[in-house]
GUNUGU-487940 format. One record per residue (C-alpha): residue number from 1; residue in one letter; chain; x, y, z. Coordinates in Angstrom, 1 decimal, decimal comma, always signed. Layout:
N
{filo = NUM&gulo = A&vexke = A&xx = X&yy = Y&zz = Z};
...
//
This chain:
299
{filo = 1&gulo = M&vexke = A&xx = +125,6&yy = +87,2&zz = +102,5};
{filo = 2&gulo = K&vexke = A&xx = +126,8&yy = +90,0&zz = +104,8};
{filo = 3&gulo = V&vexke = A&xx = +128,1&yy = +92,0&zz = +101,8};
{filo = 4&gulo = L&vexke = A&xx = +124,7&yy = +91,6&zz = +100,0};
{filo = 5&gulo = A&vexke = A&xx = +122,7&yy = +92,5&zz = +103,1};
{filo = 6&gulo = S&vexke = A&xx = +124,9&yy = +95,6&zz = +103,7};
{filo = 7&gulo = F&vexke = A&xx = +124,4&yy = +96,6&zz = +100,1};
{filo = 8&gulo = L&vexke = A&xx = +120,7&yy = +96,3&zz = +100,3};
{filo = 9&gulo = K&vexke = A&xx = +120,6&yy = +98,1&zz = +103,6};
{filo = 10&gulo = H&vexke = A&xx = +122,5&yy = +101,1&zz = +102,2};
{filo = 11&gulo = S&vexke = A&xx = +120,7&yy = +100,9&zz = +98,9};
{filo = 12&gulo = A&vexke = A&xx = +117,3&yy = +101,1&zz = +100,6};
{filo = 13&gulo = F&vexke = A&xx = +118,2&yy = +104,3&zz = +102,3};
{filo = 14&gulo = T&vexke = A&xx = +119,6&yy = +105,6&zz = +99,0};
{filo = 15&gulo = V&vexke = A&xx = +116,3&yy = +105,0&zz = +97,4};
{filo = 16&gulo = V&vexke = A&xx = +114,5&yy = +106,9&zz = +100,1};
{filo = 17&gulo = G&vexke = A&xx = +117,1&yy = +109,7&zz = +99,8};
{filo = 18&gulo = L&vexke = A&xx = +116,5&yy = +110,0&zz = +96,1};
{filo = 19&gulo = G&vexke = A&xx = +112,8&yy = +110,4&zz = +96,6};
{filo = 20&gulo = L&vexke = A&xx = +111,8&yy = +107,2&zz = +94,9};
{filo = 21&gulo = V&vexke = A&xx = +110,2&yy = +106,1&zz = +98,2};
{filo = 22&gulo = T&vexke = A&xx = +109,2&yy = +108,8&zz = +100,6};
{filo = 23&gulo = A&vexke = A&xx = +109,7&yy = +108,1&zz = +104,3};
{filo = 24&gulo = P&vexke = A&xx = +106,5&yy = +109,2&zz = +106,0};
{filo = 25&gulo = A&vexke = A&xx = +106,9&yy = +112,1&zz = +108,4};
{filo = 26&gulo = Q&vexke = A&xx = +103,9&yy = +111,4&zz = +110,6};
{filo = 27&gulo = A&vexke = A&xx = +102,9&yy = +108,4&zz = +112,7};
{filo = 28&gulo = I&vexke = A&xx = +99,6&yy = +106,6&zz = +112,8};
{filo = 29&gulo = N&vexke = A&xx = +97,1&yy = +107,9&zz = +115,4};
{filo = 30&gulo = I&vexke = A&xx = +95,6&yy = +105,2&zz = +117,7};
{filo = 31&gulo = T&vexke = A&xx = +92,7&yy = +105,6&zz = +120,1};
{filo = 32&gulo = T&vexke = A&xx = +92,3&yy = +102,5&zz = +122,3};
{filo = 33&gulo = T&vexke = A&xx = +88,8&yy = +101,2&zz = +123,0};
{filo = 34&gulo = G&vexke = A&xx = +87,1&yy = +98,0&zz = +123,9};
{filo = 35&gulo = D&vexke = A&xx = +83,7&yy = +99,3&zz = +123,0};
{filo = 36&gulo = P&vexke = A&xx = +82,4&yy = +96,7&zz = +120,5};
{filo = 37&gulo = N&vexke = A&xx = +79,8&yy = +99,0&zz = +118,9};
{filo = 38&gulo = A&vexke = A&xx = +82,4&yy = +101,7&zz = +118,3};
{filo = 39&gulo = L&vexke = A&xx = +84,7&yy = +99,2&zz = +116,7};
{filo = 40&gulo = V&vexke = A&xx = +82,1&yy = +97,7&zz = +114,4};
{filo = 41&gulo = N&vexke = A&xx = +80,6&yy = +101,1&zz = +113,4};
{filo = 42&gulo = E&vexke = A&xx = +84,1&yy = +102,2&zz = +112,3};
{filo = 43&gulo = I&vexke = A&xx = +84,4&yy = +99,4&zz = +109,7};
{filo = 44&gulo = L&vexke = A&xx = +80,8&yy = +99,1&zz = +108,7};
{filo = 45&gulo = G&vexke = A&xx = +80,1&yy = +99,9&zz = +105,0};
{filo = 46&gulo = T&vexke = A&xx = +77,1&yy = +99,7&zz = +102,7};
{filo = 47&gulo = G&vexke = A&xx = +74,6&yy = +96,9&zz = +102,4};
{filo = 48&gulo = I&vexke = A&xx = +75,4&yy = +95,3&zz = +105,7};
{filo = 49&gulo = T&vexke = A&xx = +73,1&yy = +95,1&zz = +108,8};
{filo = 50&gulo = I&vexke = A&xx = +74,7&yy = +94,0&zz = +112,1};
{filo = 51&gulo = S&vexke = A&xx = +73,5&yy = +92,8&zz = +115,5};
{filo = 52&gulo = N&vexke = A&xx = +74,7&yy = +91,0&zz = +118,7};
{filo = 53&gulo = V&vexke = A&xx = +78,1&yy = +92,7&zz = +118,8};
{filo = 54&gulo = T&vexke = A&xx = +80,6&yy = +91,5&zz = +121,4};
{filo = 55&gulo = Y&vexke = A&xx = +84,3&yy = +92,2&zz = +122,2};
{filo = 56&gulo = N&vexke = A&xx = +86,5&yy = +89,9&zz = +124,3};
{filo = 57&gulo = G&vexke = A&xx = +90,0&yy = +90,9&zz = +125,3};
{filo = 58&gulo = S&vexke = A&xx = +91,9&yy = +93,6&zz = +126,9};
{filo = 59&gulo = P&vexke = A&xx = +90,4&yy = +97,1&zz = +126,3};
{filo = 60&gulo = V&vexke = A&xx = +93,9&yy = +98,3&zz = +125,4};
{filo = 61&gulo = A&vexke = A&xx = +94,4&yy = +95,6&zz = +122,8};
{filo = 62&gulo = S&vexke = A&xx = +91,9&yy = +97,1&zz = +120,3};
{filo = 63&gulo = G&vexke = A&xx = +91,1&yy = +100,6&zz = +119,0};
{filo = 64&gulo = T&vexke = A&xx = +90,5&yy = +102,9&zz = +116,1};
{filo = 65&gulo = F&vexke = A&xx = +93,2&yy = +104,4&zz = +114,0};
{filo = 66&gulo = S&vexke = A&xx = +93,7&yy = +107,3&zz = +111,5};
{filo = 67&gulo = N&vexke = A&xx = +96,6&yy = +108,6&zz = +109,5};
{filo = 68&gulo = G&vexke = A&xx = +97,6&yy = +105,2&zz = +108,4};
{filo = 69&gulo = F&vexke = A&xx = +98,6&yy = +106,2&zz = +104,9};
{filo = 70&gulo = S&vexke = A&xx = +101,4&yy = +108,4&zz = +106,3};
{filo = 71&gulo = S&vexke = A&xx = +102,7&yy = +105,4&zz = +108,2};
{filo = 72&gulo = G&vexke = A&xx = +102,9&yy = +103,3&zz = +105,1};
{filo = 73&gulo = I&vexke = A&xx = +100,3&yy = +100,5&zz = +105,8};
{filo = 74&gulo = G&vexke = A&xx = +98,1&yy = +101,3&zz = +102,8};
{filo = 75&gulo = I&vexke = A&xx = +94,9&yy = +101,8&zz = +104,9};
{filo = 76&gulo = D&vexke = A&xx = +94,2&yy = +105,3&zz = +106,2};
{filo = 77&gulo = K&vexke = A&xx = +91,6&yy = +104,6&zz = +108,9};
{filo = 78&gulo = G&vexke = A&xx = +89,7&yy = +101,8&zz = +110,6};
{filo = 79&gulo = I&vexke = A&xx = +90,2&yy = +99,5&zz = +113,6};
{filo = 80&gulo = I&vexke = A&xx = +93,2&yy = +97,7&zz = +115,0};
{filo = 81&gulo = L&vexke = A&xx = +93,1&yy = +94,4&zz = +116,9};
{filo = 82&gulo = T&vexke = A&xx = +96,3&yy = +93,3&zz = +118,6};
{filo = 83&gulo = S&vexke = A&xx = +97,8&yy = +90,6&zz = +120,8};
{filo = 84&gulo = G&vexke = A&xx = +99,1&yy = +93,3&zz = +123,2};
{filo = 85&gulo = R&vexke = A&xx = +98,6&yy = +97,1&zz = +123,2};
{filo = 86&gulo = A&vexke = A&xx = +97,1&yy = +98,9&zz = +120,2};
{filo = 87&gulo = D&vexke = A&xx = +98,9&yy = +102,1&zz = +120,9};
{filo = 88&gulo = L&vexke = A&xx = +102,3&yy = +100,3&zz = +120,5};
{filo = 89&gulo = A&vexke = A&xx = +101,7&yy = +100,5&zz = +116,8};
{filo = 90&gulo = V&vexke = A&xx = +102,6&yy = +104,2&zz = +116,8};
{filo = 91&gulo = G&vexke = A&xx = +106,0&yy = +104,8&zz = +115,1};
{filo = 92&gulo = P&vexke = A&xx = +108,8&yy = +105,3&zz = +114,7};
{filo = 93&gulo = N&vexke = A&xx = +110,1&yy = +101,7&zz = +115,0};
{filo = 94&gulo = T&vexke = A&xx = +112,5&yy = +102,0&zz = +117,9};
{filo = 95&gulo = L&vexke = A&xx = +112,3&yy = +98,4&zz = +119,1};
{filo = 96&gulo = D&vexke = A&xx = +112,8&yy = +95,0&zz = +117,5};
{filo = 97&gulo = D&vexke = A&xx = +110,7&yy = +93,3&zz = +120,2};
{filo = 98&gulo = A&vexke = A&xx = +107,8&yy = +95,6&zz = +121,2};
{filo = 99&gulo = G&vexke = A&xx = +105,0&yy = +93,8&zz = +123,1};
{filo = 100&gulo = V&vexke = A&xx = +102,9&yy = +93,6&zz = +126,2};
{filo = 101&gulo = N&vexke = A&xx = +101,5&yy = +90,5&zz = +127,9};
{filo = 102&gulo = N&vexke = A&xx = +97,9&yy = +91,4&zz = +129,0};
{filo = 103&gulo = G&vexke = A&xx = +97,3&yy = +88,1&zz = +130,8};
{filo = 104&gulo = F&vexke = A&xx = +94,1&yy = +87,3&zz = +128,9};
{filo = 105&gulo = P&vexke = A&xx = +93,1&yy = +83,9&zz = +127,6};
{filo = 106&gulo = G&vexke = A&xx = +93,4&yy = +82,7&zz = +124,0};
{filo = 107&gulo = D&vexke = A&xx = +90,8&yy = +81,3&zz = +121,6};
{filo = 108&gulo = A&vexke = A&xx = +89,9&yy = +77,8&zz = +120,5};
{filo = 109&gulo = D&vexke = A&xx = +89,4&yy = +78,7&zz = +116,8};
{filo = 110&gulo = L&vexke = A&xx = +92,8&yy = +80,4&zz = +116,7};
{filo = 111&gulo = N&vexke = A&xx = +94,4&yy = +77,3&zz = +118,4};
{filo = 112&gulo = S&vexke = A&xx = +93,1&yy = +75,3&zz = +115,4};
{filo = 113&gulo = L&vexke = A&xx = +95,2&yy = +77,4&zz = +113,0};
{filo = 114&gulo = I&vexke = A&xx = +98,5&yy = +76,7&zz = +114,9};
{filo = 115&gulo = P&vexke = A&xx = +98,3&yy = +73,0&zz = +116,0};
{filo = 116&gulo = G&vexke = A&xx = +100,5&yy = +72,1&zz = +119,0};
{filo = 117&gulo = F&vexke = A&xx = +100,4&yy = +75,6&zz = +120,5};
{filo = 118&gulo = T&vexke = A&xx = +98,0&yy = +77,3&zz = +122,9};
{filo = 119&gulo = T&vexke = A&xx = +97,1&yy = +80,9&zz = +122,2};
{filo = 120&gulo = Q&vexke = A&xx = +96,8&yy = +83,7&zz = +124,7};
{filo = 121&gulo = D&vexke = A&xx = +96,0&yy = +87,4&zz = +124,9};
{filo = 122&gulo = A&vexke = A&xx = +93,3&yy = +87,1&zz = +122,3};
{filo = 123&gulo = A&vexke = A&xx = +91,4&yy = +90,1&zz = +121,1};
{filo = 124&gulo = I&vexke = A&xx = +88,1&yy = +89,1&zz = +119,5};
{filo = 125&gulo = L&vexke = A&xx = +85,4&yy = +91,2&zz = +117,9};
{filo = 126&gulo = E&vexke = A&xx = +82,3&yy = +89,1&zz = +117,0};
{filo = 127&gulo = F&vexke = A&xx = +78,9&yy = +89,9&zz = +115,6};
{filo = 128&gulo = D&vexke = A&xx = +76,0&yy = +88,8&zz = +113,4};
{filo = 129&gulo = F&vexke = A&xx = +75,3&yy = +90,3&zz = +110,0};
{filo = 130&gulo = T&vexke = A&xx = +73,2&yy = +90,1&zz = +106,9};
{filo = 131&gulo = S&vexke = A&xx = +74,2&yy = +91,2&zz = +103,4};
{filo = 132&gulo = D&vexke = A&xx = +71,8&yy = +92,7&zz = +100,9};
{filo = 133&gulo = T&vexke = A&xx = +73,7&yy = +91,1&zz = +98,0};
{filo = 134&gulo = G&vexke = A&xx = +74,6&yy = +87,9&zz = +99,7};
{filo = 135&gulo = N&vexke = A&xx = +78,3&yy = +88,9&zz = +99,5};
{filo = 136&gulo = L&vexke = A&xx = +80,9&yy = +90,2&zz = +101,9};
{filo = 137&gulo = F&vexke = A&xx = +84,1&yy = +92,1&zz = +101,4};
{filo = 138&gulo = F&vexke = A&xx = +86,6&yy = +94,1&zz = +103,7};
{filo = 139&gulo = N&vexke = A&xx = +90,2&yy = +95,2&zz = +103,5};
{filo = 140&gulo = Y&vexke = A&xx = +92,9&yy = +94,5&zz = +106,0};
{filo = 141&gulo = V&vexke = A&xx = +96,6&yy = +94,4&zz = +106,7};
{filo = 142&gulo = F&vexke = A&xx = +98,4&yy = +92,0&zz = +109,1};
{filo = 143&gulo = A&vexke = A&xx = +101,5&yy = +93,2&zz = +110,9};
{filo = 144&gulo = S&vexke = A&xx = +103,9&yy = +91,7&zz = +113,5};
{filo = 145&gulo = E&vexke = A&xx = +106,9&yy = +92,2&zz = +115,7};
{filo = 146&gulo = E&vexke = A&xx = +107,7&yy = +88,5&zz = +115,0};
{filo = 147&gulo = Y&vexke = A&xx = +109,0&yy = +89,4&zz = +111,5};
{filo = 148&gulo = N&vexke = A&xx = +111,7&yy = +88,7&zz = +110,5};
{filo = 149&gulo = E&vexke = A&xx = +113,4&yy = +86,6&zz = +113,3};
{filo = 150&gulo = F&vexke = A&xx = +110,6&yy = +84,0&zz = +113,7};
{filo = 151&gulo = T&vexke = A&xx = +109,7&yy = +83,6&zz = +110,0};
{filo = 152&gulo = N&vexke = A&xx = +109,7&yy = +79,9&zz = +109,1};
{filo = 153&gulo = S&vexke = A&xx = +109,7&yy = +78,9&zz = +112,8};
{filo = 154&gulo = P&vexke = A&xx = +106,9&yy = +77,3&zz = +114,8};
{filo = 155&gulo = F&vexke = A&xx = +106,6&yy = +80,4&zz = +117,0};
{filo = 156&gulo = N&vexke = A&xx = +104,1&yy = +82,5&zz = +115,1};
{filo = 157&gulo = D&vexke = A&xx = +101,3&yy = +84,7&zz = +116,5};
{filo = 158&gulo = V&vexke = A&xx = +98,0&yy = +83,9&zz = +114,7};
{filo = 159&gulo = F&vexke = A&xx = +94,9&yy = +85,7&zz = +113,5};
{filo = 160&gulo = G&vexke = A&xx = +91,8&yy = +84,7&zz = +111,6};
{filo = 161&gulo = F&vexke = A&xx = +88,4&yy = +85,9&zz = +110,3};
{filo = 162&gulo = F&vexke = A&xx = +86,0&yy = +83,1&zz = +111,1};
{filo = 163&gulo = L&vexke = A&xx = +82,8&yy = +83,2&zz = +109,1};
{filo = 164&gulo = D&vexke = A&xx = +80,5&yy = +80,7&zz = +110,7};
{filo = 165&gulo = G&vexke = A&xx = +83,7&yy = +79,0&zz = +112,0};
{filo = 166&gulo = V&vexke = A&xx = +85,6&yy = +79,0&zz = +108,7};
{filo = 167&gulo = N&vexke = A&xx = +88,6&yy = +81,2&zz = +108,3};
{filo = 168&gulo = I&vexke = A&xx = +88,4&yy = +83,6&zz = +105,3};
{filo = 169&gulo = A&vexke = A&xx = +91,7&yy = +85,5&zz = +106,0};
{filo = 170&gulo = L&vexke = A&xx = +93,4&yy = +83,9&zz = +103,0};
{filo = 171&gulo = I&vexke = A&xx = +96,3&yy = +84,8&zz = +100,6};
{filo = 172&gulo = P&vexke = A&xx = +94,6&yy = +86,2&zz = +97,5};
{filo = 173&gulo = G&vexke = A&xx = +93,6&yy = +83,6&zz = +95,0};
{filo = 174&gulo = T&vexke = A&xx = +94,4&yy = +80,7&zz = +97,4};
{filo = 175&gulo = T&vexke = A&xx = +93,0&yy = +78,7&zz = +100,2};
{filo = 176&gulo = T&vexke = A&xx = +96,2&yy = +79,4&zz = +102,3};
{filo = 177&gulo = P&vexke = A&xx = +95,8&yy = +81,3&zz = +105,5};
{filo = 178&gulo = V&vexke = A&xx = +97,6&yy = +84,6&zz = +105,9};
{filo = 179&gulo = S&vexke = A&xx = +100,4&yy = +84,1&zz = +108,5};
{filo = 180&gulo = I&vexke = A&xx = +104,0&yy = +85,0&zz = +109,2};
{filo = 181&gulo = N&vexke = A&xx = +105,2&yy = +81,7&zz = +107,7};
{filo = 182&gulo = N&vexke = A&xx = +103,1&yy = +82,1&zz = +104,6};
{filo = 183&gulo = V&vexke = A&xx = +103,8&yy = +85,8&zz = +103,8};
{filo = 184&gulo = N&vexke = A&xx = +107,3&yy = +87,0&zz = +104,4};
{filo = 185&gulo = G&vexke = A&xx = +110,6&yy = +87,9&zz = +102,9};
{filo = 186&gulo = G&vexke = A&xx = +112,6&yy = +85,2&zz = +104,5};
{filo = 187&gulo = N&vexke = A&xx = +114,5&yy = +84,8&zz = +107,7};
{filo = 188&gulo = P&vexke = A&xx = +117,8&yy = +86,5&zz = +108,9};
{filo = 189&gulo = L&vexke = A&xx = +119,3&yy = +83,0&zz = +109,1};
{filo = 190&gulo = G&vexke = A&xx = +118,8&yy = +82,6&zz = +105,3};
{filo = 191&gulo = T&vexke = A&xx = +115,6&yy = +80,5&zz = +105,1};
{filo = 192&gulo = G&vexke = A&xx = +113,5&yy = +81,0&zz = +102,0};
{filo = 193&gulo = A&vexke = A&xx = +110,8&yy = +83,6&zz = +101,5};
{filo = 194&gulo = S&vexke = A&xx = +107,1&yy = +82,9&zz = +101,0};
{filo = 195&gulo = N&vexke = A&xx = +105,1&yy = +85,3&zz = +98,8};
{filo = 196&gulo = P&vexke = A&xx = +107,7&yy = +88,0&zz = +99,3};
{filo = 197&gulo = G&vexke = A&xx = +105,8&yy = +90,3&zz = +96,8};
{filo = 198&gulo = L&vexke = A&xx = +103,0&yy = +90,5&zz = +99,4};
{filo = 199&gulo = F&vexke = A&xx = +105,3&yy = +91,4&zz = +102,3};
{filo = 200&gulo = I&vexke = A&xx = +106,8&yy = +94,7&zz = +103,4};
{filo = 201&gulo = N&vexke = A&xx = +109,9&yy = +94,8&zz = +105,6};
{filo = 202&gulo = N&vexke = A&xx = +110,3&yy = +97,4&zz = +108,4};
{filo = 203&gulo = D&vexke = A&xx = +112,7&yy = +95,5&zz = +110,7};
{filo = 204&gulo = P&vexke = A&xx = +115,4&yy = +97,7&zz = +112,2};
{filo = 205&gulo = S&vexke = A&xx = +117,7&yy = +94,7&zz = +112,3};
{filo = 206&gulo = D&vexke = A&xx = +117,3&yy = +94,1&zz = +108,6};
{filo = 207&gulo = G&vexke = A&xx = +117,9&yy = +97,4&zz = +107,0};
{filo = 208&gulo = G&vexke = A&xx = +114,9&yy = +99,3&zz = +108,3};
{filo = 209&gulo = P&vexke = A&xx = +112,9&yy = +100,9&zz = +109,6};
{filo = 210&gulo = F&vexke = A&xx = +111,5&yy = +102,3&zz = +106,3};
{filo = 211&gulo = F&vexke = A&xx = +108,1&yy = +103,3&zz = +107,7};
{filo = 212&gulo = N&vexke = A&xx = +106,8&yy = +105,3&zz = +110,7};
{filo = 213&gulo = I&vexke = A&xx = +105,2&yy = +102,3&zz = +112,4};
{filo = 214&gulo = Q&vexke = A&xx = +106,4&yy = +100,1&zz = +115,2};
{filo = 215&gulo = Y&vexke = A&xx = +105,9&yy = +96,7&zz = +113,6};
{filo = 216&gulo = D&vexke = A&xx = +108,9&yy = +95,0&zz = +112,0};
{filo = 217&gulo = G&vexke = A&xx = +106,9&yy = +93,8&zz = +109,0};
{filo = 218&gulo = F&vexke = A&xx = +103,4&yy = +93,8&zz = +107,5};
{filo = 219&gulo = T&vexke = A&xx = +101,5&yy = +92,6&zz = +104,5};
{filo = 220&gulo = R&vexke = A&xx = +100,2&yy = +94,5&zz = +101,6};
{filo = 221&gulo = V&vexke = A&xx = +96,4&yy = +95,4&zz = +101,7};
{filo = 222&gulo = F&vexke = A&xx = +94,3&yy = +92,2&zz = +101,3};
{filo = 223&gulo = T&vexke = A&xx = +90,6&yy = +91,8&zz = +100,8};
{filo = 224&gulo = A&vexke = A&xx = +88,7&yy = +89,1&zz = +102,8};
{filo = 225&gulo = Q&vexke = A&xx = +85,6&yy = +88,0&zz = +100,9};
{filo = 226&gulo = A&vexke = A&xx = +82,7&yy = +85,5&zz = +100,9};
{filo = 227&gulo = T&vexke = A&xx = +79,9&yy = +85,2&zz = +98,3};
{filo = 228&gulo = G&vexke = A&xx = +76,6&yy = +83,5&zz = +98,1};
{filo = 229&gulo = L&vexke = A&xx = +75,6&yy = +84,1&zz = +101,7};
{filo = 230&gulo = T&vexke = A&xx = +72,0&yy = +83,8&zz = +102,8};
{filo = 231&gulo = G&vexke = A&xx = +70,3&yy = +84,8&zz = +106,0};
{filo = 232&gulo = T&vexke = A&xx = +72,0&yy = +85,9&zz = +109,2};
{filo = 233&gulo = R&vexke = A&xx = +75,7&yy = +84,9&zz = +109,5};
{filo = 234&gulo = R&vexke = A&xx = +78,2&yy = +85,3&zz = +112,3};
{filo = 235&gulo = I&vexke = A&xx = +81,8&yy = +86,5&zz = +112,0};
{filo = 236&gulo = K&vexke = A&xx = +84,6&yy = +86,5&zz = +114,5};
{filo = 237&gulo = L&vexke = A&xx = +87,6&yy = +88,8&zz = +113,9};
{filo = 238&gulo = A&vexke = A&xx = +90,4&yy = +87,5&zz = +116,2};
{filo = 239&gulo = I&vexke = A&xx = +94,1&yy = +87,7&zz = +116,9};
{filo = 240&gulo = A&vexke = A&xx = +96,3&yy = +86,2&zz = +119,7};
{filo = 241&gulo = D&vexke = A&xx = +99,8&yy = +85,5&zz = +120,8};
{filo = 242&gulo = A&vexke = A&xx = +100,9&yy = +81,9&zz = +120,3};
{filo = 243&gulo = G&vexke = A&xx = +103,2&yy = +80,0&zz = +122,7};
{filo = 244&gulo = D&vexke = A&xx = +103,9&yy = +83,0&zz = +124,9};
{filo = 245&gulo = G&vexke = A&xx = +102,5&yy = +86,5&zz = +125,5};
{filo = 246&gulo = V&vexke = A&xx = +105,3&yy = +88,6&zz = +124,2};
{filo = 247&gulo = F&vexke = A&xx = +106,0&yy = +90,3&zz = +120,8};
{filo = 248&gulo = D&vexke = A&xx = +102,8&yy = +92,0&zz = +119,6};
{filo = 249&gulo = S&vexke = A&xx = +101,0&yy = +91,3&zz = +116,3};
{filo = 250&gulo = A&vexke = A&xx = +98,1&yy = +93,3&zz = +114,9};
{filo = 251&gulo = V&vexke = A&xx = +95,5&yy = +93,3&zz = +112,2};
{filo = 252&gulo = F&vexke = A&xx = +94,3&yy = +96,6&zz = +110,7};
{filo = 253&gulo = I&vexke = A&xx = +90,8&yy = +96,5&zz = +109,2};
{filo = 254&gulo = A&vexke = A&xx = +89,9&yy = +99,4&zz = +106,8};
{filo = 255&gulo = G&vexke = A&xx = +87,1&yy = +101,7&zz = +107,9};
{filo = 256&gulo = G&vexke = A&xx = +83,9&yy = +101,5&zz = +105,9};
{filo = 257&gulo = T&vexke = A&xx = +84,9&yy = +98,5&zz = +103,9};
{filo = 258&gulo = F&vexke = A&xx = +82,9&yy = +95,8&zz = +105,7};
{filo = 259&gulo = S&vexke = A&xx = +80,4&yy = +95,9&zz = +102,8};
{filo = 260&gulo = S&vexke = A&xx = +78,2&yy = +93,9&zz = +100,5};
{filo = 261&gulo = E&vexke = A&xx = +80,1&yy = +95,3&zz = +97,5};
{filo = 262&gulo = P&vexke = A&xx = +83,8&yy = +95,1&zz = +96,7};
{filo = 263&gulo = P&vexke = A&xx = +85,8&yy = +98,0&zz = +98,1};
{filo = 264&gulo = P&vexke = A&xx = +87,2&yy = +100,5&zz = +95,6};
{filo = 265&gulo = P&vexke = A&xx = +90,8&yy = +100,0&zz = +94,5};
{filo = 266&gulo = N&vexke = A&xx = +93,5&yy = +101,3&zz = +96,8};
{filo = 267&gulo = T&vexke = A&xx = +94,6&yy = +104,7&zz = +95,5};
{filo = 268&gulo = V&vexke = A&xx = +97,8&yy = +105,0&zz = +97,6};
{filo = 269&gulo = P&vexke = A&xx = +100,9&yy = +103,6&zz = +95,9};
{filo = 270&gulo = E&vexke = A&xx = +102,4&yy = +100,6&zz = +97,5};
{filo = 271&gulo = P&vexke = A&xx = +106,1&yy = +100,7&zz = +98,3};
{filo = 272&gulo = A&vexke = A&xx = +107,0&yy = +98,5&zz = +95,3};
{filo = 273&gulo = T&vexke = A&xx = +110,7&yy = +99,4&zz = +95,5};
{filo = 274&gulo = L&vexke = A&xx = +111,0&yy = +98,0&zz = +99,0};
{filo = 275&gulo = I&vexke = A&xx = +109,0&yy = +94,9&zz = +98,1};
{filo = 276&gulo = G&vexke = A&xx = +111,5&yy = +94,3&zz = +95,3};
{filo = 277&gulo = L&vexke = A&xx = +114,3&yy = +94,5&zz = +97,8};
{filo = 278&gulo = L&vexke = A&xx = +112,6&yy = +92,0&zz = +100,0};
{filo = 279&gulo = G&vexke = A&xx = +112,0&yy = +89,7&zz = +97,0};
{filo = 280&gulo = L&vexke = A&xx = +115,8&yy = +89,0&zz = +97,0};
{filo = 281&gulo = G&vexke = A&xx = +115,4&yy = +87,4&zz = +100,4};
{filo = 282&gulo = A&vexke = A&xx = +118,5&yy = +89,1&zz = +101,7};
{filo = 283&gulo = F&vexke = A&xx = +118,3&yy = +90,2&zz = +105,3};
{filo = 284&gulo = G&vexke = A&xx = +120,9&yy = +91,0&zz = +107,9};
{filo = 285&gulo = I&vexke = A&xx = +122,0&yy = +88,0&zz = +110,0};
{filo = 286&gulo = T&vexke = A&xx = +121,5&yy = +89,8&zz = +113,3};
{filo = 287&gulo = S&vexke = A&xx = +118,9&yy = +87,8&zz = +115,4};
{filo = 288&gulo = K&vexke = A&xx = +117,8&yy = +87,5&zz = +118,9};
{filo = 289&gulo = I&vexke = A&xx = +116,4&yy = +84,6&zz = +121,0};
{filo = 290&gulo = K&vexke = A&xx = +112,8&yy = +85,0&zz = +121,9};
{filo = 291&gulo = R&vexke = A&xx = +111,8&yy = +81,7&zz = +123,4};
{filo = 292&gulo = H&vexke = A&xx = +113,5&yy = +79,1&zz = +125,5};
{filo = 293&gulo = Q&vexke = A&xx = +113,4&yy = +75,4&zz = +124,9};
{filo = 294&gulo = N&vexke = A&xx = +111,5&yy = +74,8&zz = +128,1};
{filo = 295&gulo = Q&vexke = A&xx = +108,5&yy = +76,9&zz = +127,1};
{filo = 296&gulo = S&vexke = A&xx = +105,1&yy = +75,2&zz = +127,4};
{filo = 297&gulo = V&vexke = A&xx = +104,0&yy = +73,5&zz = +124,2};
{filo = 298&gulo = K&vexke = A&xx = +100,9&yy = +71,3&zz = +123,9};
{filo = 299&gulo = C&vexke = A&xx = +101,3&yy = +68,5&zz = +121,4};
//
């Protein structure tokens, strides 16, 4: 396993060196803000009317971003919600455990997605909306410092998009929530991968970083959607730490895509070569201990 991991590590850099995958030279730009109207206006697209906008969480946990394409996340601009500090997203990836504990409470809806654990440091953007077609679409990417060490463990940060209380942040074509355990390339200890073709590795302990962003792993661009909506609906966009307040996670929501019509196809190539490497499920075996056995867990 060590030999294979070493081969993949050096092969990945060879691929970059040959120009098959270009390492981005510039980092994503982040402007932190807790202004709910500024956040919603950044993602608002066509055919949607909004009202009653609120934001709950630390003002440094959320913000707007630009230059995302150059950092490899597949979304160029929009908003970021995190379980710590939004500006920690800026690359390069110099840490395997970047995170900030803001000391804010969690969220009951997020607690329901990770039974047995209590969330904290939630960042929640919530508002009412109507759709002129009865449909809703928006693009997003989930990223986390908990990749890859805590893949297939109970210690996963959590996020959700709750439309009238029902989570619509789902793996495309399924009813399975997007999460670290459901979208990954495996664990350094050798546990199996889940939907590895939808995951992009950036972990400095596992051959990376490959991209100019701090998070150790992130999903490809997904589209959240709902159809057949009538009247005024309420949506909650939320993310939080689970179990403890360290190791940040983030969700990037694409600017101008919260719309009544499907967003146009992504025109920026996805890093397919790196996804292929991750599909092999071969990571380095270096790991670190994040939590202790005596941490508080509610059963």
